N, CA, C and O atoms as a CHARMM CRD file, in Angstrom:
* protein
*
  272
    1    1 MET  N    124.28900 101.42700 120.77300 PROA 1      0.00000
    2    1 MET  CA   123.31300 100.66600 120.03700 PROA 1      0.00000
    3    1 MET  C    122.44200 101.63300 119.24200 PROA 1      0.00000
    4    1 MET  O    122.01500 102.66300 119.76400 PROA 1      0.00000
    5    2 SER  N    122.18300 101.30800 118.00000 PROA 2      0.00000
    6    2 SER  CA   121.33200 102.12700 117.14000 PROA 2      0.00000
    7    2 SER  C    119.94800 101.50400 117.01900 PROA 2      0.00000
    8    2 SER  O    119.78900 100.28300 117.02400 PROA 2      0.00000
    9    3 VAL  N    118.96800 102.36500 116.91300 PROA 3      0.00000
   10    3 VAL  CA   117.59500 101.93100 116.67500 PROA 3      0.00000
   11    3 VAL  C    117.12300 102.61000 115.40100 PROA 3      0.00000
   12    3 VAL  O    117.27500 103.82100 115.23900 PROA 3      0.00000
   13    4 ALA  N    116.55200 101.82700 114.50300 PROA 4      0.00000
   14    4 ALA  CA   116.08100 102.36000 113.23000 PROA 4      0.00000
   15    4 ALA  C    114.57800 102.14800 113.10200 PROA 4      0.00000
   16    4 ALA  O    114.00600 101.23300 113.69600 PROA 4      0.00000
   17    5 ARG  N    113.96400 103.00700 112.32100 PROA 5      0.00000
   18    5 ARG  CA   112.54600 102.89600 111.98900 PROA 5      0.00000
   19    5 ARG  C    112.41700 103.01700 110.48300 PROA 5      0.00000
   20    5 ARG  O    113.36500 103.38900 109.79300 PROA 5      0.00000
   21    6 PHE  N    111.24100 102.70000 109.98500 PROA 6      0.00000
   22    6 PHE  CA   110.98800 102.97000 108.58100 PROA 6      0.00000
   23    6 PHE  C    109.61500 103.59800 108.43600 PROA 6      0.00000
   24    6 PHE  O    108.73700 103.42300 109.28200 PROA 6      0.00000
   25    7 THR  N    109.45000 104.31800 107.36700 PROA 7      0.00000
   26    7 THR  CA   108.16400 104.90800 107.02900 PROA 7      0.00000
   27    7 THR  C    107.86100 104.57000 105.57900 PROA 7      0.00000
   28    7 THR  O    108.77500 104.44200 104.76400 PROA 7      0.00000
   29    8 GLU  N    106.60400 104.42700 105.25900 PROA 8      0.00000
   30    8 GLU  CA   106.19600 104.11600 103.89500 PROA 8      0.00000
   31    8 GLU  C    105.75600 105.39300 103.20400 PROA 8      0.00000
   32    8 GLU  O    105.00400 106.19100 103.76500 PROA 8      0.00000
   33    9 ILE  N    106.23400 105.57700 101.97800 PROA 9      0.00000
   34    9 ILE  CA   105.82200 106.73700 101.20200 PROA 9      0.00000
   35    9 ILE  C    105.55400 106.31400  99.76400 PROA 9      0.00000
   36    9 ILE  O    106.06700 105.29900  99.29100 PROA 9      0.00000
   37   10 LYS  N    104.74700 107.10600  99.08500 PROA 10     0.00000
   38   10 LYS  CA   104.53100 106.95500  97.65300 PROA 10     0.00000
   39   10 LYS  C    105.03800 108.22000  96.99700 PROA 10     0.00000
   40   10 LYS  O    104.84200 109.32000  97.51200 PROA 10     0.00000
   41   11 ALA  N    105.68600 108.06100  95.86500 PROA 11     0.00000
   42   11 ALA  CA   106.19500 109.21000  95.11900 PROA 11     0.00000
   43   11 ALA  C    105.89400 109.00400  93.65100 PROA 11     0.00000
   44   11 ALA  O    105.74300 107.87100  93.19500 PROA 11     0.00000
   45   12 SER  N    105.80600 110.09500  92.91100 PROA 12     0.00000
   46   12 SER  CA   105.47800 109.98000  91.50200 PROA 12     0.00000
   47   12 SER  C    106.30200 110.95000  90.66300 PROA 12     0.00000
   48   12 SER  O    106.84200 111.93700  91.16300 PROA 12     0.00000
   49   13 SER  N    106.38100 110.63700  89.37700 PROA 13     0.00000
   50   13 SER  CA   107.08300 111.47700  88.41300 PROA 13     0.00000
   51   13 SER  C    106.46800 111.24900  87.03800 PROA 13     0.00000
   52   13 SER  O    105.98900 110.15600  86.73600 PROA 13     0.00000
   53   14 SER  N    106.48400 112.26700  86.22800 PROA 14     0.00000
   54   14 SER  CA   106.01300 112.11000  84.85400 PROA 14     0.00000
   55   14 SER  C    107.13000 111.62800  83.93600 PROA 14     0.00000
   56   14 SER  O    106.89600 111.36800  82.75600 PROA 14     0.00000
   57   15 LYS  N    108.36300 111.50600  84.48300 PROA 15     0.00000
   58   15 LYS  CA   109.52500 111.15800  83.65700 PROA 15     0.00000
   59   15 LYS  C    109.88900 109.67700  83.69400 PROA 15     0.00000
   60   15 LYS  O    110.00200 109.04200  82.64600 PROA 15     0.00000
   61   16 SER  N    110.07800 109.10800  84.91800 PROA 16     0.00000
   62   16 SER  CA   110.55500 107.72500  85.01600 PROA 16     0.00000
   63   16 SER  C    110.42100 107.22100  86.45200 PROA 16     0.00000
   64   16 SER  O    110.17000 107.99600  87.37500 PROA 16     0.00000
   65   17 PHE  N    110.59400 105.89900  86.62300 PROA 17     0.00000
   66   17 PHE  CA   110.61500 105.33000  87.96100 PROA 17     0.00000
   67   17 PHE  C    111.80100 105.88400  88.74400 PROA 17     0.00000
   68   17 PHE  O    111.67600 106.18600  89.93100 PROA 17     0.00000
   69   18 ASP  N    112.94700 106.01700  88.08700 PROA 18     0.00000
   70   18 ASP  CA   114.13800 106.55200  88.74400 PROA 18     0.00000
   71   18 ASP  C    113.87300 107.95500  89.27300 PROA 18     0.00000
   72   18 ASP  O    114.25400 108.27600  90.39900 PROA 18     0.00000
   73   19 ALA  N    113.23300 108.78100  88.48100 PROA 19     0.00000
   74   19 ALA  CA   112.92600 110.14800  88.91300 PROA 19     0.00000
   75   19 ALA  C    111.94300 110.13500  90.08800 PROA 19     0.00000
   76   19 ALA  O    112.05500 110.96400  90.99200 PROA 19     0.00000
   77   20 ALA  N    110.99200 109.21200  90.08500 PROA 20     0.00000
   78   20 ALA  CA   110.04000 109.09400  91.19800 PROA 20     0.00000
   79   20 ALA  C    110.76500 108.68700  92.48400 PROA 20     0.00000
   80   20 ALA  O    110.48100 109.22000  93.55600 PROA 20     0.00000
   81   21 ILE  N    111.69400 107.74900  92.37200 PROA 21     0.00000
   82   21 ILE  CA   112.47800 107.32500  93.53300 PROA 21     0.00000
   83   21 ILE  C    113.28300 108.50300  94.08600 PROA 21     0.00000
   84   21 ILE  O    113.28500 108.75000  95.29200 PROA 21     0.00000
   85   22 ARG  N    113.95200 109.21300  93.21200 PROA 22     0.00000
   86   22 ARG  CA   114.76300 110.35700  93.64800 PROA 22     0.00000
   87   22 ARG  C    113.89800 111.44400  94.28900 PROA 22     0.00000
   88   22 ARG  O    114.29300 112.04800  95.28700 PROA 22     0.00000
   89   23 GLU  N    112.73000 111.68700  93.72000 PROA 23     0.00000
   90   23 GLU  CA   111.80800 112.67900  94.27300 PROA 23     0.00000
   91   23 GLU  C    111.34700 112.26200  95.67100 PROA 23     0.00000
   92   23 GLU  O    111.31600 113.08200  96.58900 PROA 23     0.00000
   93   24 GLY  N    110.99100 110.98800  95.83000 PROA 24     0.00000
   94   24 GLY  CA   110.55700 110.48100  97.12500 PROA 24     0.00000
   95   24 GLY  C    111.64400 110.57300  98.18500 PROA 24     0.00000
   96   24 GLY  O    111.38400 110.97300  99.32000 PROA 24     0.00000
   97   25 LEU  N    112.86000 110.20200  97.81100 PROA 25     0.00000
   98   25 LEU  CA   113.97600 110.27600  98.76800 PROA 25     0.00000
   99   25 LEU  C    114.30100 111.71100  99.14200 PROA 25     0.00000
  100   25 LEU  O    114.57200 112.00900 100.30600 PROA 25     0.00000
  101   26 ALA  N    114.27500 112.60100  98.15900 PROA 26     0.00000
  102   26 ALA  CA   114.55600 114.01300  98.45000 PROA 26     0.00000
  103   26 ALA  C    113.52400 114.57600  99.41200 PROA 26     0.00000
  104   26 ALA  O    113.86500 115.32000 100.33200 PROA 26     0.00000
  105   27 ARG  N    112.26300 114.22200  99.20000 PROA 27     0.00000
  106   27 ARG  CA   111.20500 114.71100 100.08800 PROA 27     0.00000
  107   27 ARG  C    111.33300 114.11100 101.49000 PROA 27     0.00000
  108   27 ARG  O    111.14000 114.80900 102.48500 PROA 27     0.00000
  109   28 ALA  N    111.65600 112.83100 101.56600 PROA 28     0.00000
  110   28 ALA  CA   111.82200 112.17800 102.87000 PROA 28     0.00000
  111   28 ALA  C    112.95100 112.82700 103.65600 PROA 28     0.00000
  112   28 ALA  O    112.84100 113.00600 104.86800 PROA 28     0.00000
  113   29 GLN  N    114.03200 113.17900 102.97400 PROA 29     0.00000
  114   29 GLN  CA   115.18000 113.76000 103.65800 PROA 29     0.00000
  115   29 GLN  C    114.91300 115.18200 104.14800 PROA 29     0.00000
  116   29 GLN  O    115.64600 115.67600 105.00400 PROA 29     0.00000
  117   30 LYS  N    113.88700 115.84800 103.63000 PROA 30     0.00000
  118   30 LYS  CA   113.51300 117.16000 104.15400 PROA 30     0.00000
  119   30 LYS  C    112.87900 117.04200 105.53500 PROA 30     0.00000
  120   30 LYS  O    113.00300 117.94400 106.36300 PROA 30     0.00000
  121   31 THR  N    112.20200 115.92400 105.77700 PROA 31     0.00000
  122   31 THR  CA   111.47600 115.72500 107.03200 PROA 31     0.00000
  123   31 THR  C    112.22900 114.83300 108.01200 PROA 31     0.00000
  124   31 THR  O    112.22400 115.09200 109.21500 PROA 31     0.00000
  125   32 LEU  N    112.86900 113.79500 107.51100 PROA 32     0.00000
  126   32 LEU  CA   113.53300 112.80400 108.35500 PROA 32     0.00000
  127   32 LEU  C    115.03600 113.04400 108.40300 PROA 32     0.00000
  128   32 LEU  O    115.63800 113.47700 107.42000 PROA 32     0.00000
  129   33 GLU  N    115.62800 112.76200 109.54600 PROA 33     0.00000
  130   33 GLU  CA   117.08500 112.82700 109.67500 PROA 33     0.00000
  131   33 GLU  C    117.65200 111.41700 109.65600 PROA 33     0.00000
  132   33 GLU  O    116.96400 110.46200 110.01400 PROA 33     0.00000
  133   34 ASN  N    118.89400 111.28700 109.24500 PROA 34     0.00000
  134   34 ASN  CA   119.62200 110.01600 109.24900 PROA 34     0.00000
  135   34 ASN  C    118.98000 108.95200 108.36800 PROA 34     0.00000
  136   34 ASN  O    118.91400 107.78500 108.75600 PROA 34     0.00000
  137   35 VAL  N    118.50400 109.34500 107.18000 PROA 35     0.00000
  138   35 VAL  CA   117.96300 108.36900 106.23400 PROA 35     0.00000
  139   35 VAL  C    119.12400 107.50900 105.74400 PROA 35     0.00000
  140   35 VAL  O    120.13700 108.02800 105.27500 PROA 35     0.00000
  141   36 THR  N    118.96700 106.18400 105.85600 PROA 36     0.00000
  142   36 THR  CA   120.06800 105.28800 105.51700 PROA 36     0.00000
  143   36 THR  C    119.79200 104.38100 104.32800 PROA 36     0.00000
  144   36 THR  O    120.72900 103.92700 103.67100 PROA 36     0.00000
  145   37 SER  N    118.52200 104.10700 104.03800 PROA 37     0.00000
  146   37 SER  CA   118.22800 103.21100 102.92100 PROA 37     0.00000
  147   37 SER  C    116.76200 103.31200 102.53100 PROA 37     0.00000
  148   37 SER  O    115.95000 103.91900 103.23000 PROA 37     0.00000
  149   38 ALA  N    116.44700 102.69900 101.39200 PROA 38     0.00000
  150   38 ALA  CA   115.06300 102.63100 100.93700 PROA 38     0.00000
  151   38 ALA  C    114.85500 101.30400 100.22600 PROA 38     0.00000
  152   38 ALA  O    115.74900 100.78900  99.55400 PROA 38     0.00000
  153   39 TRP  N    113.67500 100.77200 100.38700 PROA 39     0.00000
  154   39 TRP  CA   113.29900  99.52800  99.73400 PROA 39     0.00000
  155   39 TRP  C    112.10200  99.82600  98.85200 PROA 39     0.00000
  156   39 TRP  O    111.07500 100.30000  99.33700 PROA 39     0.00000
  157   40 ILE  N    112.22200  99.55500  97.57100 PROA 40     0.00000
  158   40 ILE  CA   111.12900  99.79400  96.63700 PROA 40     0.00000
  159   40 ILE  C    110.19700  98.60100  96.70300 PROA 40     0.00000
  160   40 ILE  O    110.52600  97.51100  96.23400 PROA 40     0.00000
  161   41 GLN  N    109.04300  98.81800  97.28400 PROA 41     0.00000
  162   41 GLN  CA   108.08800  97.74300  97.49700 PROA 41     0.00000
  163   41 GLN  C    107.25400  97.47000  96.25600 PROA 41     0.00000
  164   41 GLN  O    106.93000  96.31900  95.96500 PROA 41     0.00000
  165   42 ASP  N    106.89800  98.53900  95.51100 PROA 42     0.00000
  166   42 ASP  CA   106.00400  98.36200  94.37300 PROA 42     0.00000
  167   42 ASP  C    106.19800  99.50400  93.39400 PROA 42     0.00000
  168   42 ASP  O    106.61000 100.60300  93.76700 PROA 42     0.00000
  169   43 GLN  N    105.89600  99.22900  92.14500 PROA 43     0.00000
  170   43 GLN  CA   105.92300 100.24400  91.09900 PROA 43     0.00000
  171   43 GLN  C    104.62300 100.13600  90.31300 PROA 43     0.00000
  172   43 GLN  O    104.07900  99.04600  90.13800 PROA 43     0.00000
  173   44 GLU  N    104.13100 101.28200  89.84000 PROA 44     0.00000
  174   44 GLU  CA   102.94600 101.25800  88.99200 PROA 44     0.00000
  175   44 GLU  C    103.00800 102.43200  88.02700 PROA 44     0.00000
  176   44 GLU  O    103.72100 103.41000  88.25400 PROA 44     0.00000
  177   45 ILE  N    102.25800 102.31500  86.96300 PROA 45     0.00000
  178   45 ILE  CA   102.14700 103.41800  86.01500 PROA 45     0.00000
  179   45 ILE  C    100.68200 103.81700  85.90800 PROA 45     0.00000
  180   45 ILE  O     99.78100 102.98900  86.04400 PROA 45     0.00000
  181   46 MET  N    100.47000 105.08000  85.66600 PROA 46     0.00000
  182   46 MET  CA    99.12800 105.59900  85.43800 PROA 46     0.00000
  183   46 MET  C     99.05200 105.99700  83.96300 PROA 46     0.00000
  184   46 MET  O     99.97800 106.60600  83.42600 PROA 46     0.00000
  185   47 LEU  N     97.95600 105.65000  83.32600 PROA 47     0.00000
  186   47 LEU  CA    97.78600 105.93400  81.90400 PROA 47     0.00000
  187   47 LEU  C     96.83700 107.10400  81.70100 PROA 47     0.00000
  188   47 LEU  O     95.93300 107.33700  82.50400 PROA 47     0.00000
  189   48 ASP  N     97.05800 107.83800  80.61200 PROA 48     0.00000
  190   48 ASP  CA    96.13500 108.91300  80.26300 PROA 48     0.00000
  191   48 ASP  C     94.99100 108.34200  79.41400 PROA 48     0.00000
  192   48 ASP  O     94.91100 107.12800  79.22900 PROA 48     0.00000
  193   49 GLY  N     94.13600 109.17500  78.91500 PROA 49     0.00000
  194   49 GLY  CA    92.98700 108.74900  78.13300 PROA 49     0.00000
  195   49 GLY  C     93.33900 108.07700  76.81800 PROA 49     0.00000
  196   49 GLY  O     92.50500 107.38700  76.23200 PROA 49     0.00000
  197   50 LYS  N     94.55900 108.27000  76.34800 PROA 50     0.00000
  198   50 LYS  CA    95.01100 107.67700  75.08700 PROA 50     0.00000
  199   50 LYS  C     95.77300 106.37300  75.29200 PROA 50     0.00000
  200   50 LYS  O     96.22300 105.75500  74.32700 PROA 50     0.00000
  201   51 GLY  N     95.91800 105.95400  76.54100 PROA 51     0.00000
  202   51 GLY  CA    96.67200 104.73800  76.83300 PROA 51     0.00000
  203   51 GLY  C     98.16800 104.95200  76.94200 PROA 51     0.00000
  204   51 GLY  O     98.92600 103.98400  77.00800 PROA 51     0.00000
  205   52 GLU  N     98.60500 106.19000  76.96300 PROA 52     0.00000
  206   52 GLU  CA   100.02200 106.52400  77.10000 PROA 52     0.00000
  207   52 GLU  C    100.36600 106.66400  78.58400 PROA 52     0.00000
  208   52 GLU  O     99.50600 106.98400  79.40500 PROA 52     0.00000
  209   53 ILE  N    101.62300 106.42400  78.91000 PROA 53     0.00000
  210   53 ILE  CA   102.06000 106.57000  80.29900 PROA 53     0.00000
  211   53 ILE  C    102.02500 108.04600  80.69200 PROA 53     0.00000
  212   53 ILE  O    102.66600 108.88700  80.06200 PROA 53     0.00000
  213   54 ALA  N    101.26600 108.34200  81.74400 PROA 54     0.00000
  214   54 ALA  CA   101.14700 109.71600  82.23200 PROA 54     0.00000
  215   54 ALA  C    101.98200 109.93700  83.49000 PROA 54     0.00000
  216   54 ALA  O    102.45200 111.04500  83.74600 PROA 54     0.00000
  217   55 GLU  N    102.16400 108.86100  84.28100 PROA 55     0.00000
  218   55 GLU  CA   102.85500 109.02000  85.55300 PROA 55     0.00000
  219   55 GLU  C    103.45200 107.69600  86.00400 PROA 55     0.00000
  220   55 GLU  O    102.85100 106.63500  85.83500 PROA 55     0.00000
  221   56 TYR  N    104.64300 107.77700  86.57700 PROA 56     0.00000
  222   56 TYR  CA   105.32100 106.63100  87.17600 PROA 56     0.00000
  223   56 TYR  C    105.21500 106.78800  88.69000 PROA 56     0.00000
  224   56 TYR  O    105.49200 107.86300  89.22200 PROA 56     0.00000
  225   57 ARG  N    104.81900 105.72900  89.38400 PROA 57     0.00000
  226   57 ARG  CA   104.67800 105.79400  90.83900 PROA 57     0.00000
  227   57 ARG  C    105.47100 104.67900  91.49800 PROA 57     0.00000
  228   57 ARG  O    105.56400 103.56800  90.97700 PROA 57     0.00000
  229   58 VAL  N    106.04300 104.99700  92.65500 PROA 58     0.00000
  230   58 VAL  CA   106.74000 103.99500  93.45800 PROA 58     0.00000
  231   58 VAL  C    106.21000 104.03800  94.87700 PROA 58     0.00000
  232   58 VAL  O    105.89100 105.10400  95.40200 PROA 58     0.00000
  233   59 HSD  N    106.11900 102.88600  95.48200 PROA 59     0.00000
  234   59 HSD  CA   105.76000 102.74500  96.89800 PROA 59     0.00000
  235   59 HSD  C    107.02400 102.23000  97.56600 PROA 59     0.00000
  236   59 HSD  O    107.50300 101.14400  97.23800 PROA 59     0.00000
  237   60 MET  N    107.56300 102.99400  98.49000 PROA 60     0.00000
  238   60 MET  CA   108.83500 102.61300  99.09500 PROA 60     0.00000
  239   60 MET  C    108.79300 102.70300 100.61300 PROA 60     0.00000
  240   60 MET  O    107.97700 103.41500 101.19800 PROA 60     0.00000
  241   61 LYS  N    109.69500 101.95900 101.22300 PROA 61     0.00000
  242   61 LYS  CA   109.90900 102.03200 102.66000 PROA 61     0.00000
  243   61 LYS  C    111.27200 102.68100 102.86900 PROA 61     0.00000
  244   61 LYS  O    112.29100 102.18600 102.38700 PROA 61     0.00000
  245   62 VAL  N    111.27400 103.78000 103.58400 PROA 62     0.00000
  246   62 VAL  CA   112.50300 104.54500 103.82700 PROA 62     0.00000
  247   62 VAL  C    112.93200 104.30300 105.27100 PROA 62     0.00000
  248   62 VAL  O    112.15400 104.51000 106.20200 PROA 62     0.00000
  249   63 THR  N    114.17900 103.86100 105.44700 PROA 63     0.00000
  250   63 THR  CA   114.71800 103.57000 106.77900 PROA 63     0.00000
  251   63 THR  C    115.54400 104.74600 107.27800 PROA 63     0.00000
  252   63 THR  O    116.32500 105.34200 106.53700 PROA 63     0.00000
  253   64 PHE  N    115.35100 105.06500 108.56100 PROA 64     0.00000
  254   64 PHE  CA   116.14100 106.13200 109.16600 PROA 64     0.00000
  255   64 PHE  C    116.50700 105.71900 110.59500 PROA 64     0.00000
  256   64 PHE  O    115.75700 105.00000 111.25500 PROA 64     0.00000
  257   65 VAL  N    117.67500 106.18600 111.06200 PROA 65     0.00000
  258   65 VAL  CA   118.18500 105.84400 112.38200 PROA 65     0.00000
  259   65 VAL  C    117.75900 106.94600 113.35500 PROA 65     0.00000
  260   65 VAL  O    117.93600 108.13600 113.09200 PROA 65     0.00000
  261   66 LEU  N    117.19700 106.51900 114.47700 PROA 66     0.00000
  262   66 LEU  CA   116.75600 107.47000 115.49800 PROA 66     0.00000
  263   66 LEU  C    117.94500 108.01000 116.28600 PROA 66     0.00000
  264   66 LEU  O    118.92600 107.30600 116.52300 PROA 66     0.00000
  265   67 LYS  N    117.83500 109.27400 116.68700 PROA 67     0.00000
  266   67 LYS  CA   118.88300 109.87600 117.51100 PROA 67     0.00000
  267   67 LYS  C    118.77400 109.37700 118.93200 PROA 67     0.00000
  268   67 LYS  O    117.68400 109.07200 119.41400 PROA 67     0.00000
  269   68 ASP  N    119.91900 109.29600 119.60600 PROA 68     0.00000
  270   68 ASP  CA   119.92800 108.88500 121.02700 PROA 68     0.00000
  271   68 ASP  C    119.42200 109.99300 121.91000 PROA 68     0.00000
  272   68 ASP  O    119.35800 109.83100 123.12900 PROA 68     0.00000
């Protein structure tokens, strides 16, 4: 029987939502073992003083399976 947990993380990128997701997953995999999936709960953008997109952010839940 497998038991899984999830953790919530936020990640950001100046390039795109896709890059933010990849950055978040890469960072999660440095700390967590057996990462199996991620659910993107929310996305947001941060604007600079000129109203241009400065940063893409994602809030995700990353699922990982616990070792026996």
